[in-house]
C-alpha positions as protocol buffer text, in pm:
chain_id: "A"
residue {
  index: 1
  type: MET
  ca { x: -3612 y: -13918 z: 11784 }
}
residue {
  index: 2
  type: ILE
  ca { x: -3377 y: -13734 z: 11586 }
}
residue {
  index: 3
  type: LYS
  ca { x: -3673 y: -13612 z: 11345 }
}
residue {
  index: 4
  type: ASN
  ca { x: -3830 y: -13490 z: 11667 }
}
residue {
  index: 5
  type: VAL
  ca { x: -3544 y: -13290 z: 11779 }
}
residue {
  index: 6
  type: LEU
  ca { x: -3509 y: -13125 z: 11423 }
}
residue {
  index: 7
  type: LEU
  ca { x: -3857 y: -13036 z: 11436 }
}
residue {
  index: 8
  type: ILE
  ca { x: -3842 y: -12882 z: 11760 }
}
residue {
  index: 9
  type: SER
  ca { x: -3528 y: -12694 z: 11656 }
}
residue {
  index: 10
  type: LEU
  ca { x: -3679 y: -12562 z: 11328 }
}
residue {
  index: 11
  type: LEU
  ca { x: -4004 y: -12449 z: 11523 }
}
residue {
  index: 12
  type: ALA
  ca { x: -3806 y: -12263 z: 11796 }
}
residue {
  index: 13
  type: SER
  ca { x: -3596 y: -12093 z: 11521 }
}
residue {
  index: 14
  type: ILE
  ca { x: -3921 y: -11983 z: 11333 }
}
residue {
  index: 15
  type: SER
  ca { x: -4081 y: -11857 z: 11655 }
}
residue {
  index: 16
  type: THR
  ca { x: -3776 y: -11652 z: 11751 }
}
residue {
  index: 17
  type: LEU
  ca { x: -3763 y: -11524 z: 11402 }
}
residue {
  index: 18
  type: PHE
  ca { x: -4124 y: -11379 z: 11415 }
}
residue {
  index: 19
  type: ALA
  ca { x: -4085 y: -11272 z: 11782 }
}
residue {
  index: 20
  type: ASN
  ca { x: -3871 y: -11000 z: 11668 }
}
residue {
  index: 21
  type: GLU
  ca { x: -4142 y: -10850 z: 11419 }
}
residue {
  index: 22
  type: VAL
  ca { x: -4239 y: -10499 z: 11479 }
}
residue {
  index: 23
  type: GLN
  ca { x: -4560 y: -10448 z: 11665 }
}
residue {
  index: 24
  type: ILE
  ca { x: -4826 y: -10182 z: 11637 }
}
residue {
  index: 25
  type: ILE
  ca { x: -4912 y: -10096 z: 11992 }
}
residue {
  index: 26
  type: LYS
  ca { x: -5149 y: -9777 z: 11942 }
}
residue {
  index: 27
  type: VAL
  ca { x: -5301 y: -9586 z: 11668 }
}
residue {
  index: 28
  type: LYS
  ca { x: -5474 y: -9237 z: 11723 }
}
residue {
  index: 29
  type: ALA
  ca { x: -5601 y: -9010 z: 11440 }
}
residue {
  index: 30
  type: ASN
  ca { x: -5727 y: -8669 z: 11461 }
}
residue {
  index: 31
  type: CYS
  ca { x: -5939 y: -8586 z: 11139 }
}
residue {
  index: 32
  type: SER
  ca { x: -6102 y: -8258 z: 11001 }
}
residue {
  index: 33
  type: GLU
  ca { x: -6449 y: -8263 z: 10848 }
}
residue {
  index: 34
  type: GLN
  ca { x: -6282 y: -8295 z: 10503 }
}
residue {
  index: 35
  type: ARG
  ca { x: -6104 y: -8619 z: 10631 }
}
residue {
  index: 36
  type: VAL
  ca { x: -5764 y: -8479 z: 10608 }
}
residue {
  index: 37
  type: CYS
  ca { x: -5600 y: -8652 z: 10940 }
}
residue {
  index: 38
  type: SER
  ca { x: -5282 y: -8661 z: 11138 }
}
residue {
  index: 39
  type: PHE
  ca { x: -5202 y: -9011 z: 11253 }
}
residue {
  index: 40
  type: ASN
  ca { x: -4989 y: -9097 z: 11561 }
}
residue {
  index: 41
  type: VAL
  ca { x: -4868 y: -9463 z: 11553 }
}
residue {
  index: 42
  type: THR
  ca { x: -4712 y: -9637 z: 11848 }
}
residue {
  index: 43
  type: LEU
  ca { x: -4460 y: -9908 z: 11751 }
}
residue {
  index: 44
  type: LYS
  ca { x: -4247 y: -10137 z: 11948 }
}
residue {
  index: 45
  type: HIS
  ca { x: -3966 y: -10360 z: 11813 }
}
residue {
  index: 46
  type: LYS
  ca { x: -3627 y: -10494 z: 11927 }
}
residue {
  index: 47
  type: ASP
  ca { x: -3423 y: -10247 z: 11724 }
}
residue {
  index: 48
  type: THR
  ca { x: -3041 y: -10367 z: 11744 }
}
residue {
  index: 49
  type: GLY
  ca { x: -2902 y: -10080 z: 11525 }
}
residue {
  index: 50
  type: TRP
  ca { x: -2879 y: -10007 z: 11159 }
}
residue {
  index: 51
  type: ASP
  ca { x: -2889 y: -10369 z: 11049 }
}
residue {
  index: 52
  type: HIS
  ca { x: -3234 y: -10438 z: 11224 }
}
residue {
  index: 53
  type: PHE
  ca { x: -3475 y: -10164 z: 11283 }
}
residue {
  index: 54
  type: ALA
  ca { x: -3856 y: -10068 z: 11260 }
}
residue {
  index: 55
  type: ASN
  ca { x: -3815 y: -9854 z: 10924 }
}
residue {
  index: 56
  type: LYS
  ca { x: -4155 y: -9738 z: 10817 }
}
residue {
  index: 57
  type: TRP
  ca { x: -4548 y: -9768 z: 10880 }
}
residue {
  index: 58
  type: GLU
  ca { x: -4800 y: -9728 z: 10616 }
}
residue {
  index: 59
  type: ILE
  ca { x: -5169 y: -9659 z: 10594 }
}
residue {
  index: 60
  type: TYR
  ca { x: -5384 y: -9893 z: 10352 }
}
residue {
  index: 61
  type: THR
  ca { x: -5748 y: -9888 z: 10232 }
}
residue {
  index: 62
  type: PRO
  ca { x: -5932 y: -10230 z: 10305 }
}
residue {
  index: 63
  type: ASN
  ca { x: -5866 y: -10317 z: 9949 }
}
residue {
  index: 64
  type: ASN
  ca { x: -5488 y: -10294 z: 9985 }
}
residue {
  index: 65
  type: LYS
  ca { x: -5436 y: -9946 z: 9819 }
}
residue {
  index: 66
  type: LEU
  ca { x: -5143 y: -9749 z: 9988 }
}
residue {
  index: 67
  type: ILE
  ca { x: -5280 y: -9415 z: 10114 }
}
residue {
  index: 68
  type: ALA
  ca { x: -4981 y: -9303 z: 10312 }
}
residue {
  index: 69
  type: LYS
  ca { x: -4627 y: -9378 z: 10440 }
}
residue {
  index: 70
  type: ARG
  ca { x: -4427 y: -9266 z: 10726 }
}
residue {
  index: 71
  type: THR
  ca { x: -4053 y: -9365 z: 10702 }
}
residue {
  index: 72
  type: LEU
  ca { x: -3851 y: -9415 z: 11004 }
}
residue {
  index: 73
  type: HIS
  ca { x: -3478 y: -9289 z: 10926 }
}
residue {
  index: 74
  type: HIS
  ca { x: -3291 y: -9452 z: 11209 }
}
residue {
  index: 75
  type: PRO
  ca { x: -3315 y: -9707 z: 11477 }
}
residue {
  index: 76
  type: HIS
  ca { x: -3478 y: -9653 z: 11828 }
}
residue {
  index: 77
  type: VAL
  ca { x: -3272 y: -9896 z: 12026 }
}
residue {
  index: 78
  type: ASN
  ca { x: -3329 y: -9708 z: 12362 }
}
residue {
  index: 79
  type: GLU
  ca { x: -3659 y: -9556 z: 12289 }
}
residue {
  index: 80
  type: GLN
  ca { x: -3923 y: -9829 z: 12310 }
}
residue {
  index: 81
  type: PRO
  ca { x: -4214 y: -9825 z: 12249 }
}
residue {
  index: 82
  type: PHE
  ca { x: -4201 y: -9511 z: 12038 }
}
residue {
  index: 83
  type: THR
  ca { x: -4463 y: -9290 z: 11869 }
}
residue {
  index: 84
  type: ARG
  ca { x: -4427 y: -9118 z: 11522 }
}
residue {
  index: 85
  type: SER
  ca { x: -4660 y: -8892 z: 11350 }
}
residue {
  index: 86
  type: LEU
  ca { x: -4798 y: -8839 z: 11001 }
}
residue {
  index: 87
  type: SER
  ca { x: -5030 y: -8545 z: 10910 }
}
residue {
  index: 88
  type: GLY
  ca { x: -5197 y: -8450 z: 10598 }
}
residue {
  index: 89
  type: VAL
  ca { x: -5332 y: -8787 z: 10519 }
}
residue {
  index: 90
  type: LYS
  ca { x: -5650 y: -8764 z: 10300 }
}
residue {
  index: 91
  type: ILE
  ca { x: -5890 y: -9042 z: 10367 }
}
residue {
  index: 92
  type: PRO
  ca { x: -6163 y: -9096 z: 10123 }
}
residue {
  index: 93
  type: LYS
  ca { x: -6507 y: -9030 z: 10271 }
}
residue {
  index: 94
  type: GLU
  ca { x: -6638 y: -9371 z: 10165 }
}
residue {
  index: 95
  type: LEU
  ca { x: -6403 y: -9552 z: 10385 }
}
residue {
  index: 96
  type: ASP
  ca { x: -6501 y: -9658 z: 10727 }
}
residue {
  index: 97
  type: ARG
  ca { x: -6169 y: -9794 z: 10830 }
}
residue {
  index: 98
  type: VAL
  ca { x: -5802 y: -9820 z: 10726 }
}
residue {
  index: 99
  type: ILE
  ca { x: -5527 y: -10072 z: 10792 }
}
residue {
  index: 100
  type: ILE
  ca { x: -5194 y: -9965 z: 10946 }
}
residue {
  index: 101
  type: LYS
  ca { x: -4911 y: -10193 z: 10854 }
}
residue {
  index: 102
  type: ALA
  ca { x: -4553 y: -10180 z: 11003 }
}
residue {
  index: 103
  type: HIS
  ca { x: -4225 y: -10298 z: 10851 }
}
residue {
  index: 104
  type: ASP
  ca { x: -3872 y: -10354 z: 10972 }
}
residue {
  index: 105
  type: SER
  ca { x: -3538 y: -10394 z: 10781 }
}
residue {
  index: 106
  type: VAL
  ca { x: -3503 y: -10770 z: 10829 }
}
residue {
  index: 107
  type: HIS
  ca { x: -3854 y: -10935 z: 10847 }
}
residue {
  index: 108
  type: GLY
  ca { x: -4023 y: -10694 z: 10625 }
}
residue {
  index: 109
  type: TYR
  ca { x: -4404 y: -10641 z: 10707 }
}
residue {
  index: 110
  type: SER
  ca { x: -4513 y: -10775 z: 11021 }
}
residue {
  index: 111
  type: SER
  ca { x: -4802 y: -11008 z: 11050 }
}
residue {
  index: 112
  type: ASP
  ca { x: -4944 y: -10763 z: 11298 }
}
residue {
  index: 113
  type: GLU
  ca { x: -5180 y: -10526 z: 11143 }
}
residue {
  index: 114
  type: PHE
  ca { x: -5407 y: -10260 z: 11316 }
}
residue {
  index: 115
  type: VAL
  ca { x: -5739 y: -10170 z: 11177 }
}
residue {
  index: 116
  type: TYR
  ca { x: -5838 y: -9809 z: 11255 }
}
residue {
  index: 117
  type: LYS
  ca { x: -6228 y: -9762 z: 11237 }
}
residue {
  index: 118
  type: PHE
  ca { x: -6375 y: -9405 z: 11179 }
}
């Protein structure tokens, strides 16, 4: 009985921990013929202040090579969800998709990733 209670408590703690990861709500890209793109990424996160906030999103190739990074310099406690842009991103012509990853200052990279297809 005590083992069951401890297991349930542990599972509840883990689910609460992951529930506070940053979520990628929407991604839009506008690209030129030369594949120079502007990305608009909308995130949702339970920012609590400077100690816990969504602090960046990144664009990767399918082979996990970093293409570009958008650093978020402050918390967005009262602005949820929020959208931030990054322009001048050069996407190699051979790629048919990129992967957007989000990060927060406590949990690191979110398990939520967004695949953007061209």
